[in-house]
N, C-alpha and C positions, 0 to 999 in steps of 0.2 A: 798865791791865788790869781793875782793879776797876770803873771806870766802864763799860767795854765789857761786862763781865759783867752789870752792873745793867741796862744798856740792853737786852741780849738777853733777860733775864728779864722785863723790862717788856713788850717786844713779844710774848713767848711767852704771858704771861697775858692780854694784850689780845686776842690772836688766839683764845685759848681761850674768852674771854668772848663774843666776837662769833660764834664757831662754835656756841655753844649754841643749840639750837632755841628759837624763840619759843613761848609758850604757845598752844595751839590750842583754840578753842571751837567746837563743832559746833552750829549753829542749824538748826532745822527750817524749811524753806521750803515754800511752798504756791503752786501755779500758780493764778492767778485769771483771767487773760486770755490769749487766744491770737489773734493775727492771722494768718490763713492767706493765703498768696500762691498764685499758680498753681503755683509750685514752691517749697517751703520754708514755714516758719512762724516767726513771732516770738513768743516765749514770755515772759510777764510773771509774775514771782514776788515774793512778799513774805516777809520773815523778820524776827524780832525776838528780843531776849534781852538778857542781861547781858554787858557787856564789862569787862575788868579794867583797872586803871591801868597806864599804860605801853604798850609795844608788844606786840601779840598778833596772831594770825591767826584770822580768822573763816572757818569752813568751811561751805559749802553743799554737801551730799553728795546722792548718788542722782539726779543730773541725767542727761540724755540723753547717750549716748556720741557722738552725732552733732552735738553743740553746736559751732557755728562760733566758734572762738576769737577771730576778728577782730571779732566783732560784740558782744562783751560790753559792756554799759553798766550802771553802778551809781550809785545815789544813796542817800544815807543821811541820817538825822535823829538828832541827838544831839550830845553834847559830845565830839567826836573828829574826827580827820582820817584820811581814807583815803590811805594812802601808795602802795599798789600793788594791782593785781588781776591774777591769772593763773588759768589753767585747767589742770587736770591730770587725766589718766585715772586712775580708781580701780579697780585690779584686785582689791581686797579682796572686793568683792561677788561676783566670780566664784569666789574661793576659798571664801567662805561658802556659796554655792550648791553648790559641789562637795562641801563637808562635809555639807550637808543631803541631797544626793543619795546620798552614801555611806551615811548613816544609814538612809535608806529602802531602799537596796539590801541592807544588812545585815539589815533586817527581812524582805525577800523571801527571802534565803538561809535564815534561821531557819525560815520557813514552808515553804520547799521541803524542808528536811531533815525537818521534821515530817511533810510529805506522803509522803516516801519511807518513813519508819518506819510510817506508816499503811498504805501500799500493801503493805509486807512483812507487816504483821499480817493484812491481808485475805487474802493468799496462805496464811498459816498457818491461818487459820480455814477457808478453802476446803479445804485438805488435811485438816484435822480432820473436816470434814463428810463428805469423801469416805471417810475411814477408817471413820467410823460407818456410812455407807451400805454399804460393802463388807463389814462384819461384822454385818449385821443378820440373817443366817441363825441362828436361835436353837436349832436342834436338829440332830441327826445325821440320816442318811438312814433309820435304822430307827425311832427314837422321836422324837416331837414334844415340845415343851415342855409342862409342866403349866400350868394356868391361873394359878397363883401366879407361876410363872417368867415367863410371858408378860406378866402385869400389871407385874411388876417391870422387865422389859426395856423395855416401852413407856414406863413412867414415866421410865426412865433416858434413852431416846432423846429423849423429849419435852423433858426438862429441858435436856439437852446442846444439842439443836438450837435450842431457844429462846434459850439463852445465846449461841450462835454467831450466830443471826439478829439478836438485839438488839445485840450488839457490832458486827456488820457494818453495821447501819443507823446506829449512832452514829458509826462511823469514816467512812462515806460522807458523812454530814452534815458532819463536821469537815473532810473533804477539800473538799467543795463550798464551805464557808465560807472555807477557806484559799485556794481559787482566786479567790473573790470579793475577798478581802482583797488578794491579790497583784495582781489587775487594778486595784484602786483605787490601790495603791502605784505601779504602772507608769504609770497615767494621771497621777498626781501628779508623777512624775518627768518625764514628757514635758512637762507644763504648766510645770513649774519651769524646765526647760531652755529651753523656747521663750520664756518671758516674762521670766526672771530671769538665766539663765546667760550674762551678757555683762558686760563691763566698763561702768562708769558714769563720768560726769564729775563732778568737784567744782570749784567755784569757790572760790579762796582770796583772801580780802580782808585785806590787811595794814593794821591800824589803829593809831593812837597816841592815847591818851586821857590827859588830865591827872589824871583820877580815875575810879574805877569808876562805872558807871551803866548806864542802859538805852539800847539802840541799836536802830534799825529800819533795814532795807535794802530797797530796791526794785531788782530786777535784771531786765534783759531781754536776750535774746540770740536769734540766729537758729539754727534747728535744721533739719537736712536730713531727707529721707525722710518728708515730709508735704506736703500741698497740697490744692488743690481744683480742680474743673472745673465750669463752669457747665452746667447741664442745665435742660430745660424740659419741661413738659407743656402742649400746646396743644390746646384742645378747642373744637370748633364743633358745636353742636347742629343748626343749619341756617343757611343763608346769610342769613336774615332776623334773626338774633340777634347779640349781642355775642360777640366772641372771648374765651375765658377762657384766660389764660396764668398758669401757676404757675412761678415762678422758684425753682430749687433749686440746691443746692451738693452735689456729690459729693465727700465728704471722705475722704481716706485718711491714715493716720498709722501709721508703724512706727518711732517714735522711740526705743522702749525704755522709755518712761515713760507710764503711763496719764494721761489728762486727766479729772479728776473734777470735775464741776459747774463748768465754766469758762465764762466769757463768750467767745463766738466773734465774730470780725470777719473778713469776707472782703474782700480787696483785689483790685483788678483789675490793682497794680504788675504684604406678607409681612414679617413682621418681618425676614426674611432678604433682602428686596428693598428697594432704596432707594426712598424716597418723594421724592427730590429731582428736580425738573424738569430735563431736559437742556437744554443750550445749543448753538446752532449756531455753528460757527467759520466764518470767511471761507473760501470755496472759491476758491482761486487756480488759474486754468487756464493751462497752458503746454504746450510741446511735450513729448512723452513722454521725450525724451532729457534734458530738464531736470527731469523729475519723478522724484525719488529715492525718495520714499515715497508711499503713499496711505493712505486712512483705515483700510484693513484691516491695514496693517502697523504702525500706531502703537498701542501698548498703551493701551486705554481705561481710565480710572480706574474701578475697581469701585465699586458703591454702598456696600458695607460691606467691612470687612476684619476678620478674626479670627485668633487663633492662641494660642500658649502661649509664655511666657518661662521659660527654664530656666537653671540655673546651670552651672558647668563640669563637674559630675558628672551632669548630666541630670535634676536634681531641680527641680520647679517653684518659682518665686519668687513668693510672694504679696506684693501691695502694690507691685509694680514700676510705674513710671510709663510710660505709652505716650502720646505726644503727636504730633499732626500738625504737622510742622515749619512754623513761621511762623504758627500759629493758636493759639487758646485751646481747641481741640477735643482732648480727651484723656480718658483713663480710667486706672484702676489695675487690675492683675490681681487675680483672686479667689484663694481659698485653694488652688486647683489650678493657679495660674499662668496662667489663661486670661483673654482679653480679647476685646472686640468693639467696633468703632467704626463709626459712619457717617461717610463721607468727603465733604468738599466736592469740587466738580468740578475744582479746581485742585490737589488734593493730589498731592505728588510723593514724599514720603518720611515715614517714621515715626522718631521719636527714642525709644529705650528707655533708661531709666536706673533705677538702684537704688544706694543708698549702699553703698560698698565695691566697686562694679563700674564698669568703664569705660563711659562713655556710648557708645551704638551707634546710628548712623543707617543706616537701611536703605531703599533705593529700593523703591517699591511696584511699579512696572512692570506694572500691570494685574493683579496677583495679588489674589485675595480671601482667601487664607490665607497668613499670614506669621508664622512662628515663629522665635525667635532664642535663642541661648545667649550669655549675658553672660560677660565675662572679668573675673576679680577684679582690683581695683586696690587693693593693700594700703597704698599711700601715702596714701590719703584719710583714714585715721584716725590719722595721726601726731600726736604731741603738740606743740603750739606754745604758747609763752608769750605772754600778752596784755599789752599796755601798760595800766597801771592809772592811775587818776586819783583825786585826793582831792576831796571835796565836802562842804560843810556847808549850803549854801543849797538850797532846794527847787527843783532844776532837773535836767533830764536831762543825763547826761554824754555827751560826744562821744567815742566809742571809735575804734578803728582803722577801723571802717566805720559810717557814720551810717545807722541803719535805722529811725528814728522818734523821736518825742518822748516816748513812754511815757505820755501823758496818758490819763485815764479819760474817755470820752465819756459824756454824760448819756443815760440810757435813755429811750426814747420811752414815753410813758404808754399804758396800755391804751386801746383794744384793739389797737393796732399791735404787731405781733410783731417788726418790724425797722425800722431807720432807716438812711437813706442819708446818708453824710457825704462831701461833695465837698471834697477837699483841692486843693492847687495842681496836682498832676499825677496824682492817683489818685482813685478813688472807693472808699470803704469801706462795706460793708454790715454793720451791727451787729445781732446777734440778741439779743433781750431775754431769751429763755429759756435758762438754763444747760444745757449738754450734757456728757455723759460719753462719751468715746471711748477705747476700749481700744487698746493698741499691738499690734494683731494683724494689721494690713494689710487688715482688712475695710473695704469701702466703706460709708460712712454717708451717707444722703441727708438733708440739712437743708433744710426749707422756708424760703425767704427772704421771698417776697412773692407775693401773688396779685393779678392784675389782671383786670378786665372791660373790654375795650378795644373802642371802636368800630372797625369794619373794613369795608372794601368787598371784595366777593368777585368773582372772575372765574376762568374756566377758561383754561388755556393748553394748547396741543397742538402737537407737532411730529411729525406722522405719519411723516416720513421716518426718524426715529430711534426712535420709540416709538408703539405703537398705542393707548396709554391717554392720557386727558386728565388734567391735574393741576389741582387746585383751588389757587388762589393767594389768600391773604388779604393785603390791603394796609393797612398801619397808618400813618397820618399822625402827624407830630410824635412819633415814637417815641423821640427822644433823651431825653425826660423820664423814661424808665423805667430808664436806666442798665444796659442789657443788654450782654452780651458774646457773642461768637460761641460757639456750643455746639450740642451735639446736642439734638434735641427729639423727644419722643414725641408722635405725632399721633393724635388721637381725633376722628372725624367721625361724626355721627349716632349717638352712643352706642357706637361701635365703634372698636377699635384698628386703625388703617390702616397703621402702619409708623413708620419713623423718618426724620427729615430733619435739615437744618442750618438753624439760625437765624443768618442772616448779618448779625450786628450790626456788621460792619466796613464795610458799604455806605456810600457817600457820599451816596446819594439822601435826599431829605427823606421819602420814603415807603419804609417797610420792607416787603419782600415775604417772606411766610412760605409756603413750599410745604406744603400740607396733604396731599400724597400723591395717589394715584390714585383716580379715580372711574370705574369700569367701566360706569356707567350711560350714559355717553356713548361711543357706538361710532363708530369711524372706520376707513377703509380707504384706502390709497394704491396705485393701480395704474398701471402703465405702459400708455399707449395706443399700440398698434402703428401705428394710422392716422397718428399724428403723429410717429412715430419712424422717420425715414428718413435715408438717406445718398446724396448724389448729387455728381457731379463736373461742374463748369462751368469750362472753360478750365484755368487753372493752380491753381484752388482747389477745395477740397472743402467742401461744406455739409452739416452734420449737424443734424437737428432732433430734439427730444425733446418728448414730451407726457405729462403725468400727470393723472390724475383722482382727486380726493380726495372721498370720500363721508363725510358726517357725519350722525349721527342721535342725537337726544336721547330717551332712554328714561325720563327722570325725569318726575315729575308736576308739575314747575314749570319755567318758562322759565329758560334759562341764557345768560350772556354768555360768548362763547368767542373767544379770540385764537388764531388758527391761524398757524403759521409754516412756511415752506418756503424754498427758495433756488434761484437760478440761478447758474452760475459767473461769476466776475469775471476778465476777462482781465488779465494782467500783461505781455502781449507785444503790440506794435503790429501784428503780422501776424495776430493772432487777434481776430476780431470776434464779440461776443456780442450778439444782438438778442432782446429779450424779445418774446414773442407774447401770446396770450390769458392773462390773469391773473385773470379773473372779479372785477375791481374791487379786487384786492389792491394794497397800497402797496409799491412797490419802492424799496429803499435801494440806490442805484447804487454806493455805496462798499463795501458788504458783500455785495450780491446777495441779501439776505434780503427775502422777500415776506411781508407781514403782512395778514391778514384779520381784521376785527372783526365778529363775527357774533352775532346773537341768535337762538337756536333756541327755538321754542315747544315745549311738552310734546308728545312724539311726533313732532316735525317732523324732516324729513330735507332735506339740502342738498348739492349737488355743486359742487366748485370745480375749475377748470382751471388748470394750470400748463404753459405752453409757452414754448420758446425755441429759437433757432437759432444755430449756431456755424459761422463760415467761417474756414478756415485753408489754408495752402499744401498742395497734394496730396502733396508729397514729405515732409511731416511727419505725425506721428501724435499724437493727443491721447487722453486717457482721460476718457470721460464717464460710464461705468458701472462 
């Protein structure tokens, strides 16, 4: 019995010893590098300080609440071993902010009470002045006051009204100052709630050291609610000069932590009218009974789309991500939750996302205005324990998700502002100049690189779809510039001409950049009735169509113009399509597209003919117009 009791007491005291909390040491960490991805960012922090002998827990506090627990990587230098690493949400900051807000609200209450007393005093003074005014009759109806009485009475009224007026002025000044002070306090509360009133994350590093000493830690992790989109400024003074291209990054971050003087790296892992040149699709001709849709029934992709992103209560969400699915074309909403995007011709849907809300994909379906309300997803911020690793050598730790090696890349020497680092599967753009970006969801444009690029220029026109000509700049060997698909602002002849898409996903050796519309080239496409006829011969019907395209160059210089139109392509053996007069145009028999390469002198005008004939059984019907 005695041995059993001793064993029980031994186990009890051991359990008590192990249940005691380890000593916690809080170290201040500083963000020094951030690698931005198209969605998300990798944050690199350093921390150093003293650790105690034995086992203890190192705390890095005040980190983003959107820290991805699976991505934490830690390496350390010092005479110690890292036993475990985990992440925990810290709600104490929310409590501290609540206490600060309460103190400010108490100040507002005191000022408000003082304002009430001041208003009451003003009413008393107004009543006192009214009583003085009501009793200013100094004499009866028979006898007036003597000069001495009048002088005494005037001195009395003067003194009393002066005191009343002086006190009123003082009180009104105090009331105005109180209003100003309350407005300051209210603004401070709003700012505090917006920027600080949220839980933060803390990383807990359990270490074991044979002796007390100095330790340093390098930590990196992925964080949500941040990212970048490639943007461009494309400028052409005239078609005889180089094309100027400014490569930019539109950065958004709403991580809950400000980035102060950090090194940024970017990884590739009418203004209202589109400046994008249209494309012709193949026109397949068949019997009407086999034709389920026509070009008028298919929603056309709008040139631009805009709208507002709201939360479940109808309030705007600043900093929400809006992405054209399957592309790198995107933007972030502004402080009013609004966005605007230029769309590529093949855009089908937009993807809306914001941390804490379910991702929502919405079909465009020809709409130029598209607003959404996001639905909360509270499971996204649940706390998860992270597997920890010990390290003593200088190497990056592999965590639950490998997101980089954490190395510091050498800065390019002046005057270069950025350097391009080509990894095995990605390209990183490193900015030499440190940046500070607040966690407010506002979009920040960072200049990455400027290029003066040799380009050849030509105009393209599809008068069947658009009456304007589009200037196309062609860039050879464009792969050397490490460009991504993105929106571009277009400037031609020192004027802003609209927005377009820089299609860096093209497979061609020559990159085509649409520079938007040039209305100095006038064109018109008309149906010629003389060549548009229908006749029946035996069991077949023959229909002919004829169009005349008129082109005129109103510019002071010659232009090279590629004009495209089309004739239908039969997909039924009973339908025969025969081309007619094409004015020297080249016909692609597979697509039916006719192409003319034309050089127009200044002020010159030229006419093109497009004619074709279609034969089909008379008991069938086809759609040509």
